[in-house]
mmCIF file of the C-alpha atoms, coordinates in Angstrom:
data_MODEL
# 
_entry.id   MODEL 
# 
loop_
_atom_site.group_PDB 
_atom_site.id 
_atom_site.type_symbol 
_atom_site.label_atom_id 
_atom_site.label_alt_id 
_atom_site.label_comp_id 
_atom_site.label_asym_id 
_atom_site.label_entity_id 
_atom_site.label_seq_id 
_atom_site.pdbx_PDB_ins_code 
_atom_site.Cartn_x 
_atom_site.Cartn_y 
_atom_site.Cartn_z 
_atom_site.occupancy 
_atom_site.B_iso_or_equiv 
_atom_site.pdbx_formal_charge 
_atom_site.auth_seq_id 
_atom_site.auth_comp_id 
_atom_site.auth_asym_id 
_atom_site.auth_atom_id 
_atom_site.pdbx_PDB_model_num 
ATOM 1   C CA . MET A 1 1   ? -0.439  -153.628 -78.531 1.00 0.00 ? 1   MET A CA 1 
ATOM 2   C CA . THR A 1 2   ? -2.973  -152.610 -75.413 1.00 0.00 ? 2   THR A CA 1 
ATOM 3   C CA . HIS A 1 3   ? -1.343  -150.286 -73.257 1.00 0.00 ? 3   HIS A CA 1 
ATOM 4   C CA . PRO A 1 4   ? -1.962  -146.699 -71.868 1.00 0.00 ? 4   PRO A CA 1 
ATOM 5   C CA . ILE A 1 5   ? 1.117   -144.992 -73.434 1.00 0.00 ? 5   ILE A CA 1 
ATOM 6   C CA . ILE A 1 6   ? 0.249   -146.847 -76.523 1.00 0.00 ? 6   ILE A CA 1 
ATOM 7   C CA . SER A 1 7   ? -3.060  -145.642 -76.445 1.00 0.00 ? 7   SER A CA 1 
ATOM 8   C CA . ASP A 1 8   ? -2.274  -142.134 -75.783 1.00 0.00 ? 8   ASP A CA 1 
ATOM 9   C CA . LEU A 1 9   ? 0.748   -141.834 -78.625 1.00 0.00 ? 9   LEU A CA 1 
ATOM 10  C CA . THR A 1 10  ? -1.652  -143.538 -81.076 1.00 0.00 ? 10  THR A CA 1 
ATOM 11  C CA . ARG A 1 11  ? -4.701  -140.955 -80.582 1.00 0.00 ? 11  ARG A CA 1 
ATOM 12  C CA . ARG A 1 12  ? -2.367  -137.992 -80.646 1.00 0.00 ? 12  ARG A CA 1 
ATOM 13  C CA . TYR A 1 13  ? -1.780  -136.063 -83.790 1.00 0.00 ? 13  TYR A CA 1 
ATOM 14  C CA . THR A 1 14  ? -0.570  -132.902 -85.080 1.00 0.00 ? 14  THR A CA 1 
ATOM 15  C CA . SER A 1 15  ? -3.753  -130.555 -84.821 1.00 0.00 ? 15  SER A CA 1 
ATOM 16  C CA . LYS A 1 16  ? -4.822  -128.346 -87.706 1.00 0.00 ? 16  LYS A CA 1 
ATOM 17  C CA . ARG A 1 17  ? -7.411  -126.165 -86.247 1.00 0.00 ? 17  ARG A CA 1 
ATOM 18  C CA . TYR A 1 18  ? -8.066  -125.152 -82.611 1.00 0.00 ? 18  TYR A CA 1 
ATOM 19  C CA . ASP A 1 19  ? -11.274 -124.044 -81.007 1.00 0.00 ? 19  ASP A CA 1 
ATOM 20  C CA . ALA A 1 20  ? -10.402 -120.895 -79.569 1.00 0.00 ? 20  ALA A CA 1 
ATOM 21  C CA . ASN A 1 21  ? -13.233 -121.262 -76.927 1.00 0.00 ? 21  ASN A CA 1 
ATOM 22  C CA . LYS A 1 22  ? -11.944 -124.148 -75.268 1.00 0.00 ? 22  LYS A CA 1 
ATOM 23  C CA . LYS A 1 23  ? -8.683  -123.504 -72.637 1.00 0.00 ? 23  LYS A CA 1 
ATOM 24  C CA . VAL A 1 24  ? -6.447  -126.014 -71.112 1.00 0.00 ? 24  VAL A CA 1 
ATOM 25  C CA . SER A 1 25  ? -7.394  -125.817 -67.509 1.00 0.00 ? 25  SER A CA 1 
ATOM 26  C CA . GLN A 1 26  ? -4.621  -124.154 -64.999 1.00 0.00 ? 26  GLN A CA 1 
ATOM 27  C CA . ALA A 1 27  ? -4.186  -127.819 -63.461 1.00 0.00 ? 27  ALA A CA 1 
ATOM 28  C CA . ASP A 1 28  ? -3.328  -129.552 -66.406 1.00 0.00 ? 28  ASP A CA 1 
ATOM 29  C CA . LEU A 1 29  ? -0.874  -126.568 -67.300 1.00 0.00 ? 29  LEU A CA 1 
ATOM 30  C CA . ASP A 1 30  ? 0.916   -126.923 -64.149 1.00 0.00 ? 30  ASP A CA 1 
ATOM 31  C CA . VAL A 1 31  ? 1.472   -130.688 -64.803 1.00 0.00 ? 31  VAL A CA 1 
ATOM 32  C CA . ILE A 1 32  ? 2.649   -129.895 -68.295 1.00 0.00 ? 32  ILE A CA 1 
ATOM 33  C CA . LEU A 1 33  ? 5.004   -127.060 -67.160 1.00 0.00 ? 33  LEU A CA 1 
ATOM 34  C CA . GLU A 1 34  ? 6.520   -129.367 -64.258 1.00 0.00 ? 34  GLU A CA 1 
ATOM 35  C CA . ALA A 1 35  ? 6.698   -132.430 -66.764 1.00 0.00 ? 35  ALA A CA 1 
ATOM 36  C CA . ILE A 1 36  ? 8.744   -129.991 -68.847 1.00 0.00 ? 36  ILE A CA 1 
ATOM 37  C CA . ARG A 1 37  ? 10.963  -129.206 -65.948 1.00 0.00 ? 37  ARG A CA 1 
ATOM 38  C CA . LEU A 1 38  ? 11.511  -132.673 -65.070 1.00 0.00 ? 38  LEU A CA 1 
ATOM 39  C CA . SER A 1 39  ? 12.890  -133.427 -68.522 1.00 0.00 ? 39  SER A CA 1 
ATOM 40  C CA . PRO A 1 40  ? 16.479  -135.154 -68.837 1.00 0.00 ? 40  PRO A CA 1 
ATOM 41  C CA . SER A 1 41  ? 19.334  -133.381 -70.066 1.00 0.00 ? 41  SER A CA 1 
ATOM 42  C CA . SER A 1 42  ? 23.129  -134.190 -71.258 1.00 0.00 ? 42  SER A CA 1 
ATOM 43  C CA . ILE A 1 43  ? 24.842  -133.383 -67.690 1.00 0.00 ? 43  ILE A CA 1 
ATOM 44  C CA . ASN A 1 44  ? 21.622  -132.001 -66.389 1.00 0.00 ? 44  ASN A CA 1 
ATOM 45  C CA . SER A 1 45  ? 22.795  -129.064 -68.272 1.00 0.00 ? 45  SER A CA 1 
ATOM 46  C CA . GLN A 1 46  ? 18.882  -128.002 -68.806 1.00 0.00 ? 46  GLN A CA 1 
ATOM 47  C CA . PRO A 1 47  ? 19.911  -125.405 -71.154 1.00 0.00 ? 47  PRO A CA 1 
ATOM 48  C CA . TRP A 1 48  ? 16.561  -124.134 -72.025 1.00 0.00 ? 48  TRP A CA 1 
ATOM 49  C CA . LYS A 1 49  ? 14.215  -121.594 -71.169 1.00 0.00 ? 49  LYS A CA 1 
ATOM 50  C CA . ILE A 1 50  ? 10.200  -121.818 -71.849 1.00 0.00 ? 50  ILE A CA 1 
ATOM 51  C CA . ILE A 1 51  ? 8.073   -118.925 -72.448 1.00 0.00 ? 51  ILE A CA 1 
ATOM 52  C CA . VAL A 1 52  ? 4.273   -119.679 -72.060 1.00 0.00 ? 52  VAL A CA 1 
ATOM 53  C CA . ILE A 1 53  ? 2.315   -117.688 -74.325 1.00 0.00 ? 53  ILE A CA 1 
ATOM 54  C CA . GLU A 1 54  ? -1.241  -117.185 -72.628 1.00 0.00 ? 54  GLU A CA 1 
ATOM 55  C CA . SER A 1 55  ? -2.202  -113.564 -72.478 1.00 0.00 ? 55  SER A CA 1 
ATOM 56  C CA . ASP A 1 56  ? -3.957  -111.971 -75.299 1.00 0.00 ? 56  ASP A CA 1 
ATOM 57  C CA . ALA A 1 57  ? -1.344  -109.383 -75.342 1.00 0.00 ? 57  ALA A CA 1 
ATOM 58  C CA . ALA A 1 58  ? 1.504   -112.118 -75.543 1.00 0.00 ? 58  ALA A CA 1 
ATOM 59  C CA . LYS A 1 59  ? -0.560  -114.074 -78.248 1.00 0.00 ? 59  LYS A CA 1 
ATOM 60  C CA . GLU A 1 60  ? -0.659  -110.670 -80.374 1.00 0.00 ? 60  GLU A CA 1 
ATOM 61  C CA . ARG A 1 61  ? 2.972   -110.227 -80.050 1.00 0.00 ? 61  ARG A CA 1 
ATOM 62  C CA . MET A 1 62  ? 3.461   -113.768 -81.083 1.00 0.00 ? 62  MET A CA 1 
ATOM 63  C CA . HIS A 1 63  ? 1.240   -113.663 -83.898 1.00 0.00 ? 63  HIS A CA 1 
ATOM 64  C CA . ASN A 1 64  ? 3.098   -110.702 -85.127 1.00 0.00 ? 64  ASN A CA 1 
ATOM 65  C CA . THR A 1 65  ? 6.204   -113.096 -85.458 1.00 0.00 ? 65  THR A CA 1 
ATOM 66  C CA . PHE A 1 66  ? 4.712   -114.525 -88.798 1.00 0.00 ? 66  PHE A CA 1 
ATOM 67  C CA . ALA A 1 67  ? 4.963   -111.071 -90.528 1.00 0.00 ? 67  ALA A CA 1 
ATOM 68  C CA . ASN A 1 68  ? 7.420   -112.461 -92.924 1.00 0.00 ? 68  ASN A CA 1 
ATOM 69  C CA . LYS A 1 69  ? 6.900   -116.704 -93.297 1.00 0.00 ? 69  LYS A CA 1 
ATOM 70  C CA . PHE A 1 70  ? 5.668   -119.729 -92.206 1.00 0.00 ? 70  PHE A CA 1 
ATOM 71  C CA . GLN A 1 71  ? 1.788   -117.978 -91.966 1.00 0.00 ? 71  GLN A CA 1 
ATOM 72  C CA . PHE A 1 72  ? 0.428   -121.630 -92.076 1.00 0.00 ? 72  PHE A CA 1 
ATOM 73  C CA . ASN A 1 73  ? 1.054   -121.899 -88.464 1.00 0.00 ? 73  ASN A CA 1 
ATOM 74  C CA . GLN A 1 74  ? -0.446  -118.124 -87.781 1.00 0.00 ? 74  GLN A CA 1 
ATOM 75  C CA . PRO A 1 75  ? -3.892  -119.272 -87.217 1.00 0.00 ? 75  PRO A CA 1 
ATOM 76  C CA . HIS A 1 76  ? -2.831  -121.595 -83.802 1.00 0.00 ? 76  HIS A CA 1 
ATOM 77  C CA . ILE A 1 77  ? -0.963  -118.468 -81.976 1.00 0.00 ? 77  ILE A CA 1 
ATOM 78  C CA . LYS A 1 78  ? -4.935  -116.780 -81.423 1.00 0.00 ? 78  LYS A CA 1 
ATOM 79  C CA . THR A 1 79  ? -6.977  -120.034 -81.171 1.00 0.00 ? 79  THR A CA 1 
ATOM 80  C CA . ALA A 1 80  ? -5.012  -122.661 -79.480 1.00 0.00 ? 80  ALA A CA 1 
ATOM 81  C CA . SER A 1 81  ? -5.274  -122.406 -75.690 1.00 0.00 ? 81  SER A CA 1 
ATOM 82  C CA . HIS A 1 82  ? -1.524  -121.753 -75.134 1.00 0.00 ? 82  HIS A CA 1 
ATOM 83  C CA . THR A 1 83  ? 1.544   -121.814 -77.060 1.00 0.00 ? 83  THR A CA 1 
ATOM 84  C CA . LEU A 1 84  ? 4.721   -122.746 -75.656 1.00 0.00 ? 84  LEU A CA 1 
ATOM 85  C CA . LEU A 1 85  ? 8.110   -121.307 -76.824 1.00 0.00 ? 85  LEU A CA 1 
ATOM 86  C CA . PHE A 1 86  ? 11.207  -123.975 -76.373 1.00 0.00 ? 86  PHE A CA 1 
ATOM 87  C CA . ALA A 1 87  ? 14.356  -121.528 -76.738 1.00 0.00 ? 87  ALA A CA 1 
ATOM 88  C CA . TYR A 1 88  ? 17.953  -122.889 -75.835 1.00 0.00 ? 88  TYR A CA 1 
ATOM 89  C CA . ASN A 1 89  ? 20.973  -121.113 -75.052 1.00 0.00 ? 89  ASN A CA 1 
ATOM 90  C CA . PRO A 1 90  ? 23.377  -120.812 -78.059 1.00 0.00 ? 90  PRO A CA 1 
ATOM 91  C CA . LYS A 1 91  ? 26.711  -120.202 -75.588 1.00 0.00 ? 91  LYS A CA 1 
ATOM 92  C CA . TYR A 1 92  ? 26.185  -122.274 -72.510 1.00 0.00 ? 92  TYR A CA 1 
ATOM 93  C CA . ALA A 1 93  ? 29.167  -121.567 -70.360 1.00 0.00 ? 93  ALA A CA 1 
ATOM 94  C CA . ARG A 1 94  ? 30.623  -122.617 -67.172 1.00 0.00 ? 94  ARG A CA 1 
ATOM 95  C CA . THR A 1 95  ? 28.613  -119.773 -65.027 1.00 0.00 ? 95  THR A CA 1 
ATOM 96  C CA . ASP A 1 96  ? 25.384  -121.619 -66.760 1.00 0.00 ? 96  ASP A CA 1 
ATOM 97  C CA . TYR A 1 97  ? 26.367  -125.054 -65.263 1.00 0.00 ? 97  TYR A CA 1 
ATOM 98  C CA . GLU A 1 98  ? 27.646  -123.782 -61.703 1.00 0.00 ? 98  GLU A CA 1 
ATOM 99  C CA . LYS A 1 99  ? 23.947  -123.031 -61.169 1.00 0.00 ? 99  LYS A CA 1 
ATOM 100 C CA . VAL A 1 100 ? 23.018  -126.300 -62.057 1.00 0.00 ? 100 VAL A CA 1 
ATOM 101 C CA . ILE A 1 101 ? 25.664  -127.779 -59.735 1.00 0.00 ? 101 ILE A CA 1 
ATOM 102 C CA . ASP A 1 102 ? 24.730  -124.957 -56.858 1.00 0.00 ? 102 ASP A CA 1 
ATOM 103 C CA . THR A 1 103 ? 20.990  -126.362 -57.042 1.00 0.00 ? 103 THR A CA 1 
ATOM 104 C CA . ASP A 1 104 ? 22.195  -129.860 -56.697 1.00 0.00 ? 104 ASP A CA 1 
ATOM 105 C CA . ILE A 1 105 ? 23.991  -128.804 -53.523 1.00 0.00 ? 105 ILE A CA 1 
ATOM 106 C CA . GLU A 1 106 ? 20.802  -127.354 -52.375 1.00 0.00 ? 106 GLU A CA 1 
ATOM 107 C CA . ASN A 1 107 ? 18.749  -130.508 -53.187 1.00 0.00 ? 107 ASN A CA 1 
ATOM 108 C CA . GLY A 1 108 ? 21.410  -132.867 -51.318 1.00 0.00 ? 108 GLY A CA 1 
ATOM 109 C CA . ARG A 1 109 ? 22.364  -134.490 -54.537 1.00 0.00 ? 109 ARG A CA 1 
ATOM 110 C CA . THR A 1 110 ? 26.247  -133.275 -54.515 1.00 0.00 ? 110 THR A CA 1 
ATOM 111 C CA . LYS A 1 111 ? 27.894  -132.337 -51.255 1.00 0.00 ? 111 LYS A CA 1 
ATOM 112 C CA . PRO A 1 112 ? 29.193  -128.760 -51.056 1.00 0.00 ? 112 PRO A CA 1 
ATOM 113 C CA . GLU A 1 113 ? 33.082  -130.270 -50.501 1.00 0.00 ? 113 GLU A CA 1 
ATOM 114 C CA . ASN A 1 114 ? 32.389  -131.854 -53.824 1.00 0.00 ? 114 ASN A CA 1 
ATOM 115 C CA . LYS A 1 115 ? 31.641  -128.923 -55.874 1.00 0.00 ? 115 LYS A CA 1 
ATOM 116 C CA . ASP A 1 116 ? 35.021  -128.482 -57.752 1.00 0.00 ? 116 ASP A CA 1 
ATOM 117 C CA . GLN A 1 117 ? 34.788  -132.427 -58.759 1.00 0.00 ? 117 GLN A CA 1 
ATOM 118 C CA . ALA A 1 118 ? 31.095  -131.716 -60.056 1.00 0.00 ? 118 ALA A CA 1 
ATOM 119 C CA . PHE A 1 119 ? 32.640  -129.458 -62.932 1.00 0.00 ? 119 PHE A CA 1 
ATOM 120 C CA . GLY A 1 120 ? 34.317  -132.427 -64.549 1.00 0.00 ? 120 GLY A CA 1 
ATOM 121 C CA . ALA A 1 121 ? 31.292  -133.216 -66.226 1.00 0.00 ? 121 ALA A CA 1 
ATOM 122 C CA . PHE A 1 122 ? 31.446  -129.744 -67.725 1.00 0.00 ? 122 PHE A CA 1 
ATOM 123 C CA . ALA A 1 123 ? 34.139  -131.334 -70.210 1.00 0.00 ? 123 ALA A CA 1 
ATOM 124 C CA . PHE A 1 124 ? 31.470  -132.784 -71.947 1.00 0.00 ? 124 PHE A CA 1 
ATOM 125 C CA . VAL A 1 125 ? 30.111  -129.500 -73.046 1.00 0.00 ? 125 VAL A CA 1 
ATOM 126 C CA . ASP A 1 126 ? 33.868  -128.363 -73.978 1.00 0.00 ? 126 ASP A CA 1 
ATOM 127 C CA . LEU A 1 127 ? 33.447  -131.041 -76.469 1.00 0.00 ? 127 LEU A CA 1 
ATOM 128 C CA . ASN A 1 128 ? 30.857  -129.646 -78.116 1.00 0.00 ? 128 ASN A CA 1 
ATOM 129 C CA . THR A 1 129 ? 31.903  -125.948 -78.118 1.00 0.00 ? 129 THR A CA 1 
ATOM 130 C CA . ASN A 1 130 ? 33.647  -124.140 -80.889 1.00 0.00 ? 130 ASN A CA 1 
ATOM 131 C CA . ASP A 1 131 ? 36.375  -121.582 -80.446 1.00 0.00 ? 131 ASP A CA 1 
ATOM 132 C CA . ASP A 1 132 ? 33.686  -118.853 -80.418 1.00 0.00 ? 132 ASP A CA 1 
ATOM 133 C CA . GLY A 1 133 ? 31.964  -120.409 -77.408 1.00 0.00 ? 133 GLY A CA 1 
ATOM 134 C CA . ASN A 1 134 ? 29.226  -121.416 -79.407 1.00 0.00 ? 134 ASN A CA 1 
ATOM 135 C CA . ASN A 1 135 ? 27.517  -124.864 -78.654 1.00 0.00 ? 135 ASN A CA 1 
ATOM 136 C CA . ALA A 1 136 ? 23.846  -124.143 -79.975 1.00 0.00 ? 136 ALA A CA 1 
ATOM 137 C CA . HIS A 1 137 ? 24.085  -127.607 -81.950 1.00 0.00 ? 137 HIS A CA 1 
ATOM 138 C CA . TRP A 1 138 ? 24.255  -129.384 -78.493 1.00 0.00 ? 138 TRP A CA 1 
ATOM 139 C CA . THR A 1 139 ? 22.089  -127.063 -76.401 1.00 0.00 ? 139 THR A CA 1 
ATOM 140 C CA . LYS A 1 140 ? 19.016  -127.441 -79.110 1.00 0.00 ? 140 LYS A CA 1 
ATOM 141 C CA . ALA A 1 141 ? 19.475  -130.898 -79.074 1.00 0.00 ? 141 ALA A CA 1 
ATOM 142 C CA . GLN A 1 142 ? 18.677  -131.141 -75.410 1.00 0.00 ? 142 GLN A CA 1 
ATOM 143 C CA . THR A 1 143 ? 15.570  -128.818 -75.827 1.00 0.00 ? 143 THR A CA 1 
ATOM 144 C CA . TYR A 1 144 ? 14.253  -131.186 -78.082 1.00 0.00 ? 144 TYR A CA 1 
ATOM 145 C CA . ILE A 1 145 ? 14.213  -134.259 -75.381 1.00 0.00 ? 145 ILE A CA 1 
ATOM 146 C CA . ALA A 1 146 ? 12.024  -131.296 -73.503 1.00 0.00 ? 146 ALA A CA 1 
ATOM 147 C CA . LEU A 1 147 ? 9.654   -130.891 -76.475 1.00 0.00 ? 147 LEU A CA 1 
ATOM 148 C CA . GLY A 1 148 ? 9.381   -134.563 -76.716 1.00 0.00 ? 148 GLY A CA 1 
ATOM 149 C CA . ASN A 1 149 ? 8.611   -134.622 -73.116 1.00 0.00 ? 149 ASN A CA 1 
ATOM 150 C CA . ALA A 1 150 ? 5.701   -132.113 -73.250 1.00 0.00 ? 150 ALA A CA 1 
ATOM 151 C CA . MET A 1 151 ? 4.157   -133.858 -76.335 1.00 0.00 ? 151 MET A CA 1 
ATOM 152 C CA . HIS A 1 152 ? 3.776   -136.913 -74.441 1.00 0.00 ? 152 HIS A CA 1 
ATOM 153 C CA . THR A 1 153 ? 2.519   -135.358 -71.537 1.00 0.00 ? 153 THR A CA 1 
ATOM 154 C CA . VAL A 1 154 ? 0.067   -133.161 -73.386 1.00 0.00 ? 154 VAL A CA 1 
ATOM 155 C CA . ALA A 1 155 ? -1.141  -136.695 -75.091 1.00 0.00 ? 155 ALA A CA 1 
ATOM 156 C CA . ARG A 1 156 ? -1.303  -138.264 -71.853 1.00 0.00 ? 156 ARG A CA 1 
ATOM 157 C CA . LEU A 1 157 ? -3.693  -135.348 -70.360 1.00 0.00 ? 157 LEU A CA 1 
ATOM 158 C CA . GLY A 1 158 ? -6.116  -135.737 -73.511 1.00 0.00 ? 158 GLY A CA 1 
ATOM 159 C CA . ILE A 1 159 ? -4.955  -132.097 -75.026 1.00 0.00 ? 159 ILE A CA 1 
ATOM 160 C CA . ASP A 1 160 ? -4.103  -131.693 -78.840 1.00 0.00 ? 160 ASP A CA 1 
ATOM 161 C CA . SER A 1 161 ? -0.982  -130.052 -79.760 1.00 0.00 ? 161 SER A CA 1 
ATOM 162 C CA . THR A 1 162 ? 0.943   -128.741 -82.970 1.00 0.00 ? 162 THR A CA 1 
ATOM 163 C CA . PRO A 1 163 ? 4.564   -128.828 -83.105 1.00 0.00 ? 163 PRO A CA 1 
ATOM 164 C CA . MET A 1 164 ? 5.862   -125.956 -84.818 1.00 0.00 ? 164 MET A CA 1 
ATOM 165 C CA . GLU A 1 165 ? 9.451   -125.465 -86.238 1.00 0.00 ? 165 GLU A CA 1 
ATOM 166 C CA . GLY A 1 166 ? 7.996   -123.084 -88.504 1.00 0.00 ? 166 GLY A CA 1 
ATOM 167 C CA . VAL A 1 167 ? 8.436   -119.972 -86.573 1.00 0.00 ? 167 VAL A CA 1 
ATOM 168 C CA . ASP A 1 168 ? 10.505  -117.302 -87.380 1.00 0.00 ? 168 ASP A CA 1 
ATOM 169 C CA . LYS A 1 169 ? 13.308  -117.562 -84.913 1.00 0.00 ? 169 LYS A CA 1 
ATOM 170 C CA . ASP A 1 170 ? 14.639  -113.694 -85.861 1.00 0.00 ? 170 ASP A CA 1 
ATOM 171 C CA . LEU A 1 171 ? 11.249  -111.878 -85.169 1.00 0.00 ? 171 LEU A CA 1 
ATOM 172 C CA . ILE A 1 172 ? 11.044  -114.126 -82.112 1.00 0.00 ? 172 ILE A CA 1 
ATOM 173 C CA . SER A 1 173 ? 14.266  -113.042 -81.041 1.00 0.00 ? 173 SER A CA 1 
ATOM 174 C CA . GLU A 1 174 ? 13.405  -109.282 -81.708 1.00 0.00 ? 174 GLU A CA 1 
ATOM 175 C CA . LEU A 1 175 ? 9.728   -109.329 -80.123 1.00 0.00 ? 175 LEU A CA 1 
ATOM 176 C CA . PHE A 1 176 ? 10.565  -111.536 -77.286 1.00 0.00 ? 176 PHE A CA 1 
ATOM 177 C CA . ALA A 1 177 ? 14.082  -110.194 -76.713 1.00 0.00 ? 177 ALA A CA 1 
ATOM 178 C CA . ASP A 1 178 ? 13.743  -109.372 -72.822 1.00 0.00 ? 178 ASP A CA 1 
ATOM 179 C CA . GLU A 1 179 ? 12.037  -112.543 -72.008 1.00 0.00 ? 179 GLU A CA 1 
ATOM 180 C CA . LEU A 1 180 ? 14.422  -114.690 -74.100 1.00 0.00 ? 180 LEU A CA 1 
ATOM 181 C CA . ASN A 1 181 ? 17.784  -112.545 -73.241 1.00 0.00 ? 181 ASN A CA 1 
ATOM 182 C CA . GLY A 1 182 ? 20.103  -114.401 -75.543 1.00 0.00 ? 182 GLY A CA 1 
ATOM 183 C CA . TYR A 1 183 ? 18.228  -117.625 -75.745 1.00 0.00 ? 183 TYR A CA 1 
ATOM 184 C CA . ILE A 1 184 ? 16.866  -118.890 -79.212 1.00 0.00 ? 184 ILE A CA 1 
ATOM 185 C CA . CYS A 1 185 ? 13.556  -120.088 -80.007 1.00 0.00 ? 185 CYS A CA 1 
ATOM 186 C CA . GLU A 1 186 ? 13.325  -122.421 -83.218 1.00 0.00 ? 186 GLU A CA 1 
ATOM 187 C CA . VAL A 1 187 ? 10.184  -124.694 -82.073 1.00 0.00 ? 187 VAL A CA 1 
ATOM 188 C CA . ALA A 1 188 ? 7.097   -123.957 -80.384 1.00 0.00 ? 188 ALA A CA 1 
ATOM 189 C CA . LEU A 1 189 ? 4.067   -126.203 -79.318 1.00 0.00 ? 189 LEU A CA 1 
ATOM 190 C CA . ALA A 1 190 ? 0.736   -124.922 -79.483 1.00 0.00 ? 190 ALA A CA 1 
ATOM 191 C CA . ILE A 1 191 ? -1.604  -126.569 -77.170 1.00 0.00 ? 191 ILE A CA 1 
ATOM 192 C CA . GLY A 1 192 ? -5.220  -126.573 -76.507 1.00 0.00 ? 192 GLY A CA 1 
ATOM 193 C CA . TYR A 1 193 ? -8.403  -128.575 -78.224 1.00 0.00 ? 193 TYR A CA 1 
ATOM 194 C CA . HIS A 1 194 ? -9.286  -129.166 -81.774 1.00 0.00 ? 194 HIS A CA 1 
ATOM 195 C CA . GLU A 1 195 ? -11.952 -127.727 -83.920 1.00 0.00 ? 195 GLU A CA 1 
ATOM 196 C CA . ALA A 1 196 ? -13.809 -131.061 -84.843 1.00 0.00 ? 196 ALA A CA 1 
ATOM 197 C CA . SER A 1 197 ? -15.406 -129.542 -88.002 1.00 0.00 ? 197 SER A CA 1 
ATOM 198 C CA . GLU A 1 198 ? -12.294 -128.190 -89.317 1.00 0.00 ? 198 GLU A CA 1 
ATOM 199 C CA . ASP A 1 199 ? -9.339  -129.963 -88.319 1.00 0.00 ? 199 ASP A CA 1 
ATOM 200 C CA . TYR A 1 200 ? -8.984  -132.394 -91.152 1.00 0.00 ? 200 TYR A CA 1 
ATOM 201 C CA . ASN A 1 201 ? -6.042  -134.507 -89.785 1.00 0.00 ? 201 ASN A CA 1 
ATOM 202 C CA . ALA A 1 202 ? -8.143  -135.337 -86.928 1.00 0.00 ? 202 ALA A CA 1 
ATOM 203 C CA . SER A 1 203 ? -10.230 -137.969 -89.094 1.00 0.00 ? 203 SER A CA 1 
ATOM 204 C CA . LEU A 1 204 ? -6.810  -139.363 -90.738 1.00 0.00 ? 204 LEU A CA 1 
ATOM 205 C CA . PRO A 1 205 ? -5.940  -142.980 -89.815 1.00 0.00 ? 205 PRO A CA 1 
ATOM 206 C CA . LYS A 1 206 ? -2.617  -143.103 -87.925 1.00 0.00 ? 206 LYS A CA 1 
ATOM 207 C CA . SER A 1 207 ? 0.275   -144.036 -90.357 1.00 0.00 ? 207 SER A CA 1 
ATOM 208 C CA . ARG A 1 208 ? 3.973   -144.965 -89.338 1.00 0.00 ? 208 ARG A CA 1 
ATOM 209 C CA . LEU A 1 209 ? 6.550   -147.087 -91.096 1.00 0.00 ? 209 LEU A CA 1 
ATOM 210 C CA . ALA A 1 210 ? 6.432   -150.780 -89.619 1.00 0.00 ? 210 ALA A CA 1 
ATOM 211 C CA . LYS A 1 211 ? 8.370   -151.641 -86.743 1.00 0.00 ? 211 LYS A CA 1 
ATOM 212 C CA . GLU A 1 212 ? 10.862  -153.872 -88.536 1.00 0.00 ? 212 GLU A CA 1 
ATOM 213 C CA . LYS A 1 213 ? 11.941  -150.779 -90.875 1.00 0.00 ? 213 LYS A CA 1 
ATOM 214 C CA . VAL A 1 214 ? 12.874  -148.594 -88.067 1.00 0.00 ? 214 VAL A CA 1 
ATOM 215 C CA . ILE A 1 215 ? 13.921  -150.853 -85.169 1.00 0.00 ? 215 ILE A CA 1 
ATOM 216 C CA . THR A 1 216 ? 17.114  -153.624 -85.261 1.00 0.00 ? 216 THR A CA 1 
ATOM 217 C CA . ILE A 1 217 ? 17.307  -155.558 -82.409 1.00 0.00 ? 217 ILE A CA 1 
ATOM 218 C CA . LEU A 1 218 ? 20.737  -157.312 -81.803 1.00 0.00 ? 218 LEU A CA 1 
# 
């Protein structure tokens, strides 16, 4: 199949080594972050927070979160241009959704007089919330939509990436407590440009299950 989207996704792979001397331009980073902001989510909840690891000081903090485990991902933090932390709200509440509705009103999507009616969609949050107010399984799932959108955008821009579930959420919560403010990060995305001589994954052929094994058309 010949199509720009397919070409982008065929080309992309999980980079294993980055060139520390190559940086993602501010213009491209702005596109990536805006694409994340525009990501869809259930009832437009947007229950996520994205922390951009860019400065040397931030990279050192993130590097330190690998003290106990997942050290195989640690080198990416200082060599990749940026690392994006995708965090979710484990107790998404009515007050969180009110911010969405208020923004809808500001943007003209919802009329001010329909604000109470707009809260009807919050019933879906209630369906996914336990007696302790925890709905992490639902908000985490929404955050992966934003991650997927980011990965496709990065591929479209010709930038390499490494999605990492191999991160220590406990140490991240500790060392980035002020920025996360109760949100939880269990996945991150390193972005930059691979080191051709050391990135063994760059030269391996693309391999996926056949279409008929994963797609059923009725």
